[in-house]
BAGUKE-770572 format. One record per residue (C-alpha): x, y, z; residue in three letters. Coordinates in pm, whole numbers, padded with zeros to 5 digits, always signed. Layout:
N
XYZALA ...
***
This chain:
742
-01117-05641-03849MET -00740-05653-03816MET -00730-05269-03811ASN -00978-05265-03524LEU -00765-05518-03341ALA -00458-05303-03380ARG -00644-04996-03249ARG -00773-05188-02948LEU -00429-05330-02876SER -00284-04979-02889ALA -00561-04843-02669ALA -00517-05095-02389LEU -00190-04943-02260PRO -00363-04602-02252ASN -00650-04762-02065LEU -00397-04893-01816HIS -00249-04544-01777HIS -00596-04393-01732LEU -00670-04643-01455PHE -00342-04553-01281ILE -00427-04179-01313LEU -00766-04232-01151ILE -00602-04420-00866CYS -00345-04144-00815LEU -00608-03870-00814VAL -00818-04069-00570SER -00519-04115-00339LEU -00436-03745-00365THR -00788-03650-00265SER -00746-03857+00050CYS -00405-03712+00142SER -00312-03392+00324ASP -00157-03244+00011ASN -00420-03101-00220ASN -00359-03181-00585TRP -00374-02810-00689ASN -00183-02656-00397ASN +00052-02388-00545PRO +00269-02377-00233HIS +00558-02615-00164PRO +00549-02860+00125ASP +00596-02725+00476ASN +00796-03001+00650PRO +00870-02785+00956ASP +00500-02708+01007ASN +00575-02336+01017ASP +00283-02100+01067ILE +00286-01923+00733ILE +00082-01629+00607LEU +00038-01640+00230TYR -00003-01323+00027SER +00089-01180-00314SER +00248-00879-00481PHE +00208-00739-00831ALA +00527-00535-00881GLU +00872-00557-00729ARG +00947-00309-00450PRO +01176-00046-00598LYS +01333+00073-00271HIS +01381-00115+00057LEU +01621+00139+00205ASP +01424+00316+00483PRO +01576+00650+00380ALA +01454+00612+00019ARG +01126+00423+00032SER +00810+00633+00010TYR +00561+00386-00136SER +00278+00198+00032ALA +00370-00119-00163ASP +00726-00103-00027GLU +00605-00030+00326SER +00419-00362+00329VAL +00761-00528+00346PHE +00999-00296+00526ILE +00760-00183+00798ASP +00766-00541+00930GLN +01147-00526+00947ILE +01240-00176+01066TYR +01151-00012+01395GLU +01132+00367+01425PRO +01104+00508+01778PRO +00722+00522+01773LEU +00435+00322+01630GLN +00059+00358+01602TYR -00169+00171+01840HIS -00303-00112+01627TYR -00664-00095+01743LEU -00742+00254+01869LYS -00913+00520+01657ARG -00857+00809+01626PRO -00498+00717+01553TYR -00278+00713+01862GLN +00103+00710+01881LEU +00274+00485+02135ILE +00640+00390+02204PRO +00796+00112+01994LEU +01166+00096+02082THR +01143+00363+02352LEU +01073+00323+02722THR +00822+00610+02701ARG +00702+00880+02464MET +00967+01139+02376PRO +01014+01417+02628ASP +00942+01752+02457ILE +01086+02078+02590ARG +01038+02425+02445TYR +01338+02661+02442LEU +01406+03028+02383ASP +01672+03182+02156GLU +01942+03099+02411GLN +01803+02742+02430GLN +01683+02800+02783GLN +01363+02620+02898PRO +01022+02778+02840LEU +00684+02680+02990PRO +00515+02371+02844ASP +00238+02586+02698ASP +00474+02816+02509ALA +00310+02902+02175GLN +00605+03038+01977GLN +00926+02886+02112PRO +01253+02940+01929ALA +01332+02567+01954PHE +01171+02235+02045SER +01388+01958+02188ARG +01280+01593+02174TYR +01465+01352+02404THR +01449+00977+02341PHE +01523+00690+02579THR +01571+00349+02413ILE +01460+00025+02573ARG +01773-00180+02656PRO +01839-00523+02504GLY +01678-00474+02161ILE +01880-00675+01908ARG +01922-00672+01533TYR +01846-00970+01312GLN +02139-01198+01226PRO +02337-01048+00940HIS +02689-01078+00793PRO +02745-00705+00855ALA +02776-00785+01226PHE +02997-01096+01187ALA +03325-01065+01379ARG +03613-01303+01447ASP +03768-01394+01782ASN +03974-01075+01778ASN +03664-00858+01735GLY +03749-00769+01375ASP +03493-00784+01097PHE +03488-01118+00920VAL +03409-00949+00590TYR +03646-00659+00519ARG +03727-00680+00148PHE +03979-00430+00013GLN +03898-00486-00354SER +03631-00622-00587ALA +03859-00921-00658GLU +03844-01024-00293GLU +03463-01020-00295SER +03428-01186-00635ALA +03318-01520-00488ALA +03026-01356-00306TYR +02757-01312-00566ARG +02449-01299-00344THR +02385-01223+00020LEU +02333-01595+00084LYS +02696-01661-00005ASP +02800-01498+00324PHE +02793-01795+00561ASP +02879-01611+00883GLN +02654-01365+01064SER +02628-01183+01392GLY +02410-00936+01578SER +02433-00641+01815GLN +02208-00433+02038THR +02028-00118+01932LEU +02192+00200+02058ILE +02141+00575+02015ALA +02421+00595+01755ASP +02210+00389+01515ASP +01924+00639+01512TYR +02170+00928+01480ILE +02346+00759+01188TYR +02015+00718+01004GLN +01930+01087+01050ILE +02265+01169+00888LYS +02176+00931+00605ARG +01855+01135+00556LEU +02076+01444+00524ALA +02304+01278+00267ASP +02213+01417-00079PRO +02319+01089-00241GLN +02037+00905-00061ARG +01770+01118-00233LEU +01559+01093+00083ALA +01207+01226+00011PRO +01195+01402+00349LEU +01530+01581+00331ARG +01384+01912+00213GLY +01112+01915+00477LEU +01330+01801+00767LEU +01602+02051+00676SER +01353+02327+00753GLN +01321+02204+01112TYR +01616+01995+01235ILE +01885+02234+01351VAL +02203+02200+01145GLY +02070+01950+00891MET +02127+02184+00597THR +02489+02242+00700ASP +02546+01869+00741THR +02402+01802+00394SER +02644+02054+00245ALA +02942+01903+00428ALA +02852+01551+00314ILE +02804+01666-00046ALA +03147+01830-00043LYS +03313+01518+00097ALA +03159+01303-00176ARG +03311+01514-00452GLU +03638+01320-00426THR +03482+00975-00380LEU +03365+00712-00626ASP +02990+00662-00648LYS +02989+00332-00454ASN +03260+00421-00201ALA +03167+00420+00166TRP +03153+00756+00339LEU +03153+00712+00716ASP +02886+00958+00830LEU +02998+00938+01192ARG +03260+01200+01114GLN +02995+01465+01044PHE +02824+01656+01324ASP +02466+01780+01314MET +02405+02060+01560ALA +02048+01955+01639GLY +02117+01584+01697VAL +02307+01489+02012LYS +02397+01160+02177LYS +02341+01168+02553ILE +02450+00811+02626ASP +02423+00471+02458ASP +02047+00456+02516LEU +01940+00817+02482SER +01970+01104+02235PHE +01796+01429+02146SER +01675+01612+01835ILE +01634+01989+01839THR +01392+02155+01597LEU +01353+02513+01494LYS +01035+02657+01639GLY +00740+02431+01707LYS +00643+02145+01476TYR +00382+01915+01639PRO +00359+01695+01326GLN +00719+01585+01381PHE +00597+01318+01622GLN +00418+01143+01334TYR +00736+01122+01127TRP +00891+00941+01424LEU +00656+00650+01347ALA +00776+00627+00984PHE +01054+00401+00865HIS +01247+00714+00761PHE +01356+00733+01125PHE +01432+00361+01165ALA +01784+00288+01291PRO +02062+00194+01047VAL +02397+00111+01217PRO +02718+00228+01057TRP +02829-00136+01046GLN +02547-00214+00799VAL +02626+00092+00588ASP +02995-00011+00578ARG +02914-00369+00479PHE +02690-00276+00186TYR +02964-00048+00049HIS +03236-00312+00053LEU +03417-00319-00284PRO +03225-00516-00545GLY +02901-00556-00350LEU +02694-00259-00477PRO +02762-00365-00837GLU +02602-00701-00758LYS +02297-00536-00603ASN +02403-00643-00255ILE +02277-00320-00103THR +02048-00193+00171LEU +01803-00096-00102ASP +01765-00468-00177TRP +01839-00640+00155HIS +01699-00456+00460PRO +01841-00503+00812VAL +01637-00423+01120GLY +01533-00500+01477THR +01168-00573+01392GLY +00966-00891+01425ALA +01061-01014+01077PHE +01360-01027+00846MET +01369-01072+00468MET +01519-01409+00378THR +01423-01415+00011GLU +01390-01126-00233ASN +01321-01269-00575ASN +01087-01015-00737PRO +01031-01249-01031ASN +00882-01518-00810ALA +00850-01459-00437GLU +00949-01251-00136ILE +00974-01419+00203ILE +00978-01270+00551LEU +01069-01492+00845GLU +01058-01430+01216THR +01364-01249+01347ASN +01513-01500+01596PRO +01655-01210+01797ASN +01322-01030+01830PHE +01242-00948+02191ARG +00871-01023+02162GLY +00594-00769+02210GLU +00257-00801+02386PRO -00061-00782+02180TYR -00274-00476+02270PRO -00500-00516+02572THR -00746-00244+02472SER -00903-00098+02161GLY -01214+00090+02063GLU -01578-00008+02123PRO -01673-00320+01930GLY -01323-00464+01901ASP -01380-00726+02171ALA -01702-00844+02005GLU -01511-00888+01678LYS -01250-01106+01848GLY -00981-00842+01814LEU -00892-00869+02183LEU -00885-01250+02208ASP -00504-01242+02211ASP -00473-00950+02452ALA -00138-00956+02630GLY -00001-01256+02438LYS +00350-01233+02296THR +00380-01142+01927MET +00447-01231+01652PRO +00207-01523+01605PHE +00333-01639+01265ILE +00669-01785+01163ASP +00679-01669+00806LYS +00505-01450+00546ALA +00531-01566+00184VAL +00446-01328-00101PHE +00397-01475-00449ARG +00427-01268-00766LEU +00082-01233-00925GLU +00054-00986-01214LYS -00318-01041-01271GLU -00604-01006-01024SER -00807-01309-01136ILE -00549-01573-01024PRO -00525-01401-00685VAL -00902-01413-00643TRP -00921-01778-00754THR -00648-01886-00513LYS -00812-01690-00232PHE -01138-01879-00288LEU -00942-02204-00292GLN -00789-02109+00044GLY -00433-02071-00083TYR -00418-01696-00015TYR -00525-01586+00329ASP -00654-01240+00242ARG -00772-01058-00070SER -00896-00725-00190GLY -01207-00700-00406ILE -01148-00615-00770GLY -01410-00505-01018SER -01406-00852-01178ASP -01495-01022-00850SER -01716-00756-00693PHE -02051-00916-00779ASP -01932-01253-00653GLN -01798-01108-00329ALA -02065-00869-00205VAL -02432-00780-00221ASN -02540-00419-00254VAL -02870-00342-00082GLY -03058-00062+00085SER -02856-00117+00401SER -02527-00084+00218GLY -02265-00335+00105ILE -02243-00677+00267ASP -02077-01010+00194LEU -02243-01244-00052SER -02412-01553+00090ASP -02150-01775-00074GLU -01864-01606+00109LEU -02056-01593+00436LYS -02100-01971+00419GLU -01724-02005+00389ARG -01673-01799+00705GLY -01498-01520+00515ILE -01495-01178+00684ARG -01523-00835+00527LEU -01315-00553+00680ASP -01434-00208+00575LYS -01259+00122+00640ALA -01234+00469+00492VAL -00888+00538+00356GLN -00734+00856+00495PRO -00697+00995+00147GLY -00863+01228-00102THR -00885+01197-00481TYR -00999+01504-00670TYR -01076+01676-01000LEU -00883+02002-00989GLY -00864+02327-01184PHE -00536+02495-01271ASN -00594+02837-01116MET -00328+02986-01347LEU -00532+02898-01655ASP -00692+03202-01826PRO -01027+03027-01877ILE -01099+02808-01573VAL -00852+02975-01336GLY -00857+03315-01169GLY -01053+03460-00882TYR -01313+03690-01039ASP -01684+03607-01031ASP -01695+03498-01395LYS -01437+03219-01359ARG -01555+03125-01011ARG -01910+03069-01138LYS -01778+02861-01428LEU -01601+02634-01179ARG -01910+02612-00959GLN -02128+02518-01255ALA -01892+02234-01349ILE -01875+02120-00986ALA -02255+02089-00968ILE -02282+01906-01300ALA -02005+01658-01216TYR -02194+01389-01022GLN -01928+01225-00807GLU -02188+01001-00643GLU -02263+00842-00980GLU -01892+00794-01048TYR -01851+00617-00714ILE -02149+00391-00785ALA -02038+00294-01136ILE -01659+00281-01124PHE -01594+00213-00755LEU -01888-00021-00698ASN -02012+00215-00430GLY -01685+00195-00236ARG -01642+00559-00153GLY -01803+00883-00047GLU -01812+01230-00197THR -01553+01465-00051ALA -01682+01791+00090MET -01331+01919+00161SER -00972+01793+00138PRO -00997+01641+00489ILE -01107+01273+00491PRO -01299+01093+00768PRO -01090+01000+01069GLY -00880+01318+01052ILE -00940+01611+01285PHE -01141+01876+01101GLY -01362+01634+00907TYR -01726+01715+00975GLN -02013+01494+00862PRO -02366+01623+00829GLY -02490+01976+00759PRO -02187+02148+00912LEU -01950+01978+00669GLY -02126+02003+00333ILE -02014+02224+00049ASN -02310+02460+00033GLN -02208+02588-00310GLN -02281+02245-00456VAL -02516+02068-00213PHE -02829+02136-00007ASP -02912+01956+00317TRP -03257+01807+00259ARG -03493+01553+00403GLN -03549+01254+00177GLY -03862+01040+00123PRO -03744+00806+00399ASP -03733+01093+00647GLY -03353+01096+00663GLU -03158+01415+00600TYR -02870+01403+00356ARG -02664+01615+00119ALA -02845+01657-00215VAL -02664+01798-00516ARG -02811+02120-00658LYS -03009+02082-00979SER -02855+02109-01323ILE -03070+02420-01378ASP -02870+02596-01106VAL -02551+02495-01284ALA -02682+02625-01618ARG -02774+02957-01461GLN -02423+02989-01313LEU -02274+02903-01652LEU -02478+03179-01817ALA -02370+03428-01550GLU -02010+03325-01621ALA -02058+03435-01982GLY -02122+03095-02142TYR -02498+03054-02193PRO -02574+02705-02318ASP -02201+02634-02323GLY -02109+02908-02573ARG -01912+03227-02537ASP -02166+03509-02505ALA -01949+03742-02715GLU -01820+03516-02993THR -02081+03239-02997GLY -01801+02983-03005GLU -01848+02665-02798PRO -01642+02646-02481LEU -01385+02367-02496VAL -01235+02239-02168ILE -00914+02033-02171ASN -00880+01749-01921LEU -00532+01609-01862ASP -00524+01262-01716THR -00319+00945-01701ILE -00482+00691-01931THR -00463+00316-01899ARG -00612+00024-02087SER -00981-00019-02014GLY -01035+00353-01944ASP -01273+00415-02233GLN -01594+00374-02034ALA -01472+00608-01760ARG -01366+00875-02007LEU -01698+00859-02188GLN -01879+00901-01858TRP -01671+01213-01780ILE -01758+01363-02119LYS -02124+01299-02039LYS -02100+01514-01726GLN -01981+01813-01927PHE -02237+01747-02198LYS -02508+01833-01943LYS -02389+02192-01973LEU -02328+02162-02346ASN -01956+02196-02278LEU -01708+02019-02504GLN -01448+01818-02314LEU -01118+01745-02482ASN -00942+01461-02298ILE -00564+01470-02325ARG -00450+01130-02205GLY -00083+01059-02145THR +00158+00852-01939ASP +00253+00946-01584TYR +00586+01113-01663ASN +00437+01333-01935ARG +00146+01418-01706PHE +00386+01526-01431LYS +00574+01748-01675ASP +00251+01922-01775LYS +00156+01977-01413MET +00497+02109-01312GLU +00493+02358-01600ASN +00134+02470-01540GLY +00017+02347-01880ASN -00287+02157-01755ALA -00636+02305-01737GLN -00844+02039-01561LEU -00681+01729-01411TYR -00717+01432-01175TYR -00494+01369-00877TRP -00501+01237-00520GLY -00329+01232-00185TRP -00294+00964+00086LEU -00217+01071+00440ALA +00143+01066+00557ASP +00017+01129+00909TYR -00326+01183+01067PRO -00334+01562+01082ASP -00544+01812+00884PRO -00228+02002+00795GLU -00128+01706+00576ASN -00434+01773+00356PHE -00494+02146+00382LEU -00137+02211+00267PHE -00247+02076-00073LEU -00394+02422-00136LEU -00144+02639+00051TYR -00012+02912-00183GLY +00364+02869-00120PRO +00323+02499-00207ASN +00198+02579-00560ALA +00329+02331-00812GLN +00452+02606-01041VAL +00731+02798-00872GLY +00779+02605-00547SER +00993+02318-00424LYS +00721+02098-00274SER +00470+02124-00560GLY +00188+01954-00369VAL -00053+02240-00451ASN -00129+02110-00799SER -00415+02360-00844ALA -00170+02649-00798ASN -00433+02799-00570TYR -00325+03121-00396LYS -00559+03298-00159ASN -00379+03524+00092PRO -00657+03484+00348GLN -00644+03103+00322TYR -00263+03111+00350ASP -00275+03325+00666ARG -00527+03089+00825LEU -00318+02788+00724PHE -00005+02933+00882GLU -00199+02999+01202LYS -00358+02652+01206MET -00055+02456+01088GLN +00132+02415+01416LEU -00163+02425+01655MET -00268+02137+01875GLU -00617+02000+01804ASN -00867+02224+01982SER -01199+02404+01926PRO -00998+02708+01815GLU -00814+02503+01554ARG -01143+02355+01431LEU -01291+02704+01391GLU -00995+02809+01175ILE -01032+02493+00964ILE -01399+02573+00908GLN -01305+02919+00781GLN -01048+02765+00545MET -01301+02519+00407LYS -01551+02801+00349ALA -01292+02981+00137LEU -01229+02666-00066LEU -01602+02615-00120HIS -01633+02973-00244HIS -01327+02975-00473ASP -01376+02615-00592MET -01015+02523-00691PRO -01133+02160-00697TRP -01443+02063-00894ALA -01508+01748-00697SER -01346+01474-00491GLY -01403+01147-00311PHE -01267+00939-00026HIS -01221+00568-00100ILE -01365+00297+00124HIS -01122+00005+00142SER -01262-00348+00143TYR -01050-00644+00246ALA -01152-01008+00275LEU -01003-01252+00523SER -01055-01626+00535ASN -01192-01758+00863ALA -00854-01881+00986TRP -00695-01532+00976VAL -00729-01348+01306LYS -00661-00993+01426ASN -00728-00808+01103THR -00821-00444+01145LYS -00749-00194+00867PRO -00514+00087+00962HIS -00513+00364+00708GLY -00160+00482+00778ILE +00060+00216+00936SER +00160-00097+00743LYS +00324-00255+01049MET +00058-00525+01079SER +00201-00874+01031PHE +00317-00916+01389LYS -00048-00894+01499TYR -00176-01159+01257ARG -00265-01506+01381ARG -00332-01807+01157ILE -00536-02113+01258ASP -00341-02359+01042THR -00561-02660+01123GLU -00876-02480+01013LEU -00697-02366+00697ARG -00590-02723+00618ARG -00943-02856+00669GLN -01108-02594+00452GLN -00845-02622+00180GLN -00920-02992+00156GLN -01294-02929+00158GLN -01276-02662-00113TRP -01033-02846-00341ASN -01168-03199-00375GLN -01080-03320-00727PRO -01381-03397-00946VAL -01297-03748-01069ILE -01639-03881-01170TRP -01594-03773-01536PRO -01274-03982-01552LEU -01449-04278-01393VAL -01745-04248-01631LEU -01512-04217-01930LEU -01325-04526-01817THR -01647-04730-01777LEU -01772-04627-02121ILE -01435-04715-02273PHE -01438-05053-02101LEU -01796-05118-02211ALA -01693-05066-02572VAL -01340-05199-02567ALA -01372-05526-02374ILE -01645-05692-02594PRO -01459-05580-02905GLY -01134-05715-02770TYR -01297-06048-02680ARG -01448-06076-03030ALA -01108-06001-03177PHE -00943-06271-02959LYS -01208-06526-03059GLN -01168-06442-03426ARG -00789-06462-03394GLN -00819-06804-03225THR -01040-06938-03506ARG -00799-06811-03770VAL -00500-06968-03596ILE -00688-07300-03552THR -00792-07303-03919SER -00438-07229-04034GLU -00306-07503-03807HIS -00556-07760-03946ASN -00475-07661-04303ASN -00104-07699-04236LYS -00157-08046-04089GLN -00363-08142-04398GLY -00080-08032-04625ASP +00168-08240-04426ASN -00051-08545-04480HIS 
***
């Protein structure tokens, strides 16, 4: 009995603690701060957009960055001359920092004006006029003292030793955007040390860029790696300042696609003052560089870059403001996308990105209301959407929460390609062509999309994806070597893949009846090179199954990305997977993937991974490449696609459908397949978010209450019995002691 008493006495303090815990949880459930909120308090009541990232951005320098993940950040900060209209489709370019679209003049060999409809000018001159009064974000690079000298002008690493992070610089300044800033960035693109992805391409067009690159490279030979080279001292023949708010760029010949590059961050302004600052002695060694800390004139500036925890963008206090679009495409008004028409952007104060390496925590926090938007992973697909005869729609659970589903076709193409240099699957004779056609028929891309993409995609009939000029749905666009246009049981016409018997007949005509060499009887073995990742086993088994239909043996050679690239560059692959996302919305950006001079083996660009070379296709490409969109250009594209269907350098392909979910309080979300400059358009209803977060995150305390009641029901009677027993023992001992005294 004494042991029970000791246990009860020890348990009572824990009972007290449990009671306090229940009270605290109850109070929390009644407060504005949810007990499981992963975000810190927001005492300033800022309007914050919450998002996540999985890997740190490698490059934030606008001359270096060429990744969609990096663009999510820097495209909110930097402002090239042009931008895409947020709502209109097809994609439309509009001025961003300019007063109007660039003025384009065509010139002859003596740089004298030609008519506007000149087809083969010697030069094209683009003239830009900058809107006055645009200011950069506050930054220590612009800080000056009363004499106009830079506040920070270290002469040695010892002088800058106390400055270990950008936040240690307590003085900042700003300045207005001028033509020199755009010109300086173009020279940075020419600088070989920058490793700008576009340098090779732009050097083919911008007059004098190659010469400038050579001059810069020579000047760097005598400099230390981190020393500042003032690029203002180098001239570029094709880039001229007219005055502080205007400049011109002269191109060789005619290059209509150049206008699209003007909407990329590659052409965002970088002042020489910023370049000088980030090359001050001692700073590059501490990662205080433009590649880590961007500086721009855009709506946001990066105030925190901690890739191990979070990245924060805050409103640029010097931003001029920009009106929300007043027009879009049909249906936008009904979706609420024009509710803010004409209002001044941005609508949020801050965007906070949390590091999340796994998809499940992101999905969980989205459902709790702590992330504003989310993609749909394979783990959450069944919970997020319903797949029916009418297509893919939100699940009832998410509809009840007011969550929206934004669907769009990515302007990209992923494909299964043949190496046309390979002696078995490559080549242009009938035997190898029929082998490729047989494989293309057997490889059921529609099944792949259904199983591994949850139906989020469509079979590609050519390299050109939907939304790009030259894409043709329906019977005009199908690959007639692989599909027939037939009427289904429901009366609707659609592309139907040819039967496997057709593929087997083609295989026999290619010299491989039943998958064996007609001369040797040996089975035909096809090697597939691919990048393998964990969890790929089911996909690889499915691929083998496609080849098994033709009794072909598939040998899968999985490797990492670097090894895969080496194989491709050396022409050692036979069959392979790859893909391409649009840099700009023009068919040239996809059809050049099969242009002969771009062959991966033996060329500088290497985008033609199939090493496909058809002189007729190449001539048509060169004719089509620089044309404006027109019926004549479309006719040429149709001829090019017919050649690709006949030669079959790609076995199959698909275009991905992107699915994004937004909680009800997130407004103005419309997918844009190319531009990532989207955060300034976002609007957050913070009160609705707060209400739904509280509703969705009520703590479940009844198990604690029930546990407490059960504990009390057992503990209190036992404790009372113990106290009564103890009282009797004490009384008896007291009486006995009194008897002894007597």
